[in-house]
C-alpha positions, -999 to +999 in steps of 0.1 A: -283-907+572-247-888+571-244-867+599-239-831+600-195-841+607-194-867+580-213-841+555-189-815+563-160-838+557-172-851+523-180-814+514-141-803+521-129-827+502-152-819+473-136-782+473-100-795+473-110-822+442-124-786+421-095-766+437-072-789+422-090-794+387-090-756+386-054-756+388-049-781+364-071-763+334-053-730+344-021-749+340-028-764+306-043-735+287-011-717+297+009-741+280-014-742+253-016-704+250+024-701+249+029-729+224+025-706+193+044-677+210+073-699+212+078-707+176+075-670+167+102-657+189+136-648+172+162-672+183+194-657+197+226-668+179+262-663+193+294-668+173+323-684+191+360-677+173+385-699+181+424-699+169+432-734+153+472-738+141+479-754+109+511-765+095+524-741+065+527-759+031+563-769+023+571-753-013+565-772-039+579-754-070+588-780-094+615-760-117+619-792-144+582-789-151+581-773-188+555-754-212+554-751-249+540-724-266+535-709-299+534-675-312+531-655-345+556-630-354+541-594-355+547-563-375+576-545-360+584-571-335+622-575-325+637-608-311+635-594-275+596-582-277+587-613-289+601-634-262+589-612-239+556-617-246+561-656-246+576-645-208+609-657-212+631-641-186+668-657-191+694-631-199+717-660-208+697-672-235+687-639-252+724-627-251+730-661-270+705-654-296+714-617-300+754-623-303+751-657-321+762-654-359+741-689-367+708-670-351+714-640-377+677-647-390+661-638-356+675-604-354+670-591-388+647-617-410+618-617-381+589-623-411+550-610-398+535-640-398+560-668-394+557-690-364+580-692-332+576-719-307+593-724-282+595-743-246+603-732-212+602-735-177+580-720-148+606-697-141+607-683-178+639-703-186+641-709-223+650-746-229+639-749-268+629-724-298+621-732-332+615-702-358+599-707-394+627-696-419+607-702-452+585-734-463+611-754-462+636-746-434+634-742-394+661-727-370+665-741-342+681-734-308+687-757-276+696-757-243+723-787-238+747-798-210+775-777-223+752-743-233+732-730-259+735-748-293+718-733-324+715-751-362+690-748-390+670-777-403+656-787-431+614-804-432+609-834-445+582-829-466+558-850-482+546-843-520+507-846-527+489-840-559+459-818-552+432-818-578+405-790-581+380-773-601+370-737-608+347-712-623+354-681-632+331-656-623+349-621-624+386-628-624+412-657-618+422-651-584+389-645-575+378-682-587+412-697-571+402-681-538+369-694-541+382-731-549+406-729-521+437-729-548+466-712-536+474-677-552+508-695-563+489-719-583+468-692-599+499-675-612+515-707-628+482-708-644+482-677-659+518-678-672+516-714-680+487-705-706+494-667-710+506-675-749+472-688-753+452-667-730+449-624-721+441-633-684+432-594-681+411-595-711+399-622-726+381-640-694+346-643-696+319-653-663+316-694-664+351-699-676+361-731-659+394-753-656+405-783-638+441-784-623+462-813-609+491-794-591+520-807-563+513-797-523+543-805-498+531-812-462+547-815-429+532-836-399+498-831-422+500-790-424+508-777-460+540-758-460+539-751-499+528-759-536+547-770-558+544-772-595+510-771-617+514-808-633+484-805-655+457-776-662+426-777-683+412-743-694+380-735-714+380-699-720+348-686-741+343-724-753+375-729-766+394-759-746+432-750-739+456-781-720+491-782-706+510-810-690+541-809-671+571-827-681+609-824-664+639-842-671+664-861-648+685-825-644+654-808-629+646-789-657+612-789-669+587-775-692+550-776-701+537-789-735+502-797-749+492-832-743+506-840-780+538-824-768+540-793-783+561-770-762+543-738-742+574-731-721+585-696-726+619-681-724+607-657-695+582-659-666+550-639-665+558-632-628+590-628-613+574-638-581+562-670-560+528-656-554+512-616-562+483-598-570+491-566-592+484-537-571+495-513-596+493-518-636+516-506-664+502-469-669+512-442-695+495-417-666+491-430-632+486-405-595+518-414-579+508-414-544+542-399-529+553-375-554+511-365-559+514-359-593+501-377-626+534-398-641+539-428-668+542-461-648+567-481-667+564-516-649+538-530-625+536-533-590+533-567-571+518-566-536+535-596-512+547-593-479+586-585-470+608-611-478+591-629-506+611-641-529+620-626-563+629-647-588+649-644-626+625-641-646+645-653-674+683-662-678+706-634-680+734-616-663+733-595-636+739-561-651+731-537-620+725-546-581+727-516-555+705-487-547+690-462-572+670-434-564+634-439-559+636-477-567+652-485-535+672-516-538+673-527-573+687-558-598+690-554-632+694-585-652+703-583-689+693-609-712+697-620-748+680-600-779+676-571-762+660-576-735+663-566-696+642-570-665+643-546-633+636-555-598+628-526-573+625-518-534+634-553-526+643-555-487+675-571-493+693-592-520+701-628-525+736-635-511+743-657-538+748-629-565+768-607-574+774-580-601+784-599-630+768-633-627+751-651-649+717-663-631+689-691-648+655-686-646+636-690-615+668-683-595+662-660-563+679-628-567+661-608-539+635-605-516+602-581-515+610-546-494+595-513-496+628-490-499+629-462-521+596-445-530+570-472-516+542-466-494+540-505-485+558-537-493+558-548-532+580-554-560+582-529-587+585-552-621+600-538-653+603-553-689+625-535-714+630-544-749+664-523-764+658-499-741+617-495-746+594-502-716+568-529-724+542-540-703+553-576-686+513-589-686+503-585-720+539-583-739+537-617-761+568-642-746+586-662-771+583-703-765+618-721-758+628-750-784+608-779-788+607-813-768+641-835-776+627-867-793+644-887-768+622-878-741+590-884-760+582-918-749+584-912-713+562-879-720+532-898-738+532-922-710+531-894-685+507-874-704+481-901-707+480-908-670+476-870-664+450-866-691+432-894-674+432-879-641+420-844-657+388-866-668+378-880-639+382-845-621+358-829-648+335-856-642+337-852-607+330-813-610+302-820-634+284-842-607+289-816-582+275-788-606+242-811-614+234-833-588+213-865-597+175-856-590+160-866-557+132-894-558+097-890-544+072-914-533 
């Protein structure tokens, strides 16, 4: 049996074990209770900023780097405003272009819609400039080792034949617009067939035509149209055809496929392209005078600078300033005929009073001098001093084809008529597509 002393010693050990276990239990409980609190306590962030010295970049501006820009001339542009808009800050180049006689067109003939292309460096120095003078010529200025040089260059144009068909809905111009045919070609069609069709009164909805014409391209872009080569027009069920033929001297005329002449001694329109903005009238409200007065000609709207052609062979009877006409040219023609061209912006440098001119020669450029509210050509046609409507008067035809050219003409006529036949067939297929087969 245990003695009291031994029992007391064991009792003491047991008490210590219980005490130690209790302490461990308390510690564990405190640990478990503290864990969730640690997850929800906000962390204290401390930002440390330290300056670090980096090497500065050395200048790397490359003044030899160049840029190309295209800009369209705007209304009322001057050379200075145009170059400023293109970020040219080159006083030397601007002074050269302002003073050089060869750069005259840049200072006096900036035409709205024409294109200017330049090459410059990052400092705004002009390296190259190209300006579209017209559909055939460009003005080129460039910086060389000896300074700036300037020249006029002729574009290398590639001729192609274009085949188009159109249907009349209301007007000839509406039909050509729908078919993507230029206005210049519409005017030619009306001029070629004007002795057969009155294009202001005779057209009917459903009339149709097929045309082959020249177009001239530079780098894939159409720069201008040329002559109508062949046309077939069906008006009110009647078919009219015309074939272009020219001789070695460059003169040309239009004939029926059989060789009957259709060429007239006068052009129906002296402009390369236009739309009638005011017709011939015994009484018209004048927009400037604000009263009714006779309008003894036709107004043909066109951009300033559009070339004006002599309607027929004749002599320059007058050339200068004349009242409400502004700058005007009057041509005298055989058989008592005279033609008047008013509101010109300027005259052709190639003519003087008393000079003989041929049909199609350039005599001036469209403007709005005199009493005009916008750029247009005022055109009059007089017979023995009496005004006639240029759009309706019957124009006399020229002499028949020389017999020496008939063989060559017939060969060309057969070729063009074959193309017209293919064009008609294509237009018919487009109008009446093949029926879709169903299974």
